[in-house]
C-alpha positions, -999 to +999 in steps of 0.1 A: +557-337-133+531-362-122+502-337-122+481-318-146+499-284-144+514-287-179+482-299-194+463-270-178+490-245-189+491-257-225+453-257-227+453-220-215+480-211-239+463-228-268+431-210-262+449-177-260+466-186-292+433-194-310+419-160-300+449-137-301+430-104-302+405-112-274+409-107-237+400-142-224+387-144-188+398-170-164+361-181-160+359-188-198+392-206-197+381-227-167+349-236-186+369-250-214+393-269-192+364-279-168+383-269-137+377-243-110+387-207-121+410-205-091+432-232-107+433-212-140+441-180-122+470-197-104+485-209-137+479-175-153+500-160-126+528-185-133+526-179-170+525-142-166+556-143-143+573-163-171+566-135-196+543-157-217+510-139-211+497-105-202+466-098-182+444-069-173+417-065-147+383-050-148+351-053-168+371-056-201+398-077-184+413-111-192+445-125-206+463-126-239+496-140-252+526-117-244+541-125-278+532-142-310+525-179-307+552-187-333+577-171-308+567-193-279+582-228-276+564-256-258+595-259-237+589-224-223+555-234-211+569-266-197+596-247-179+571-222-164+550-249-147+575-277-141+578-285-105+594-319-104+616-342-125+600-361-153+608-394-137+596-384-102+615-381-070+645-399-056+642-422-026+644-401+006+666-422+028+681-453+011+702-477+032+738-464+032+750-500+040+735-514+008+757-516-022+729-500-043+713-478-016+745-460-008+748-444-042+714-448-059+704-412-056+736-400-072+730-421-102+693-413-103+702-376-102+722-380-134+695-400-150+668-375-140+689-346-153+695-362-186+659-372-191+647-337-183+671-323-208+658-346-235+623-336-228+632-299-228+650-302-261+622-322-277+596-296-266+619-267-276+616-278-313+578-272-312+560-239-311+527-230-296+516-219-331+523-254-344+505-270-315+475-247-319+471-257-356+459-291-345+426-276-334+398-264-356 
């Protein structure tokens, strides 16, 4: 996941966890993250689809956590925004005549799967509530 989607999503979720009773707007979230509100709204849509947040529109609109922060694992957030393997992508078209090239992607696939599983398990042991407690 060589991008900032996870960092943006965990930032959003941490802010919502810090202010659980408030309806936080995408503009306010974007100001904290220092990104365009469109990026925040895109991630809110993904997090909402994953069942992690709820949103409402209008003058009193905004977003909140869909459940208590102690019930949300960091791995759930990671899974919601993950769009590539931790180690990146495989080579598109390695040389099939090469002793390494002919089977590199098979072995990389196994390595990538195992690495992603380790990351998922590691993050699964941590809750959003625990992460949020790092901030004043």
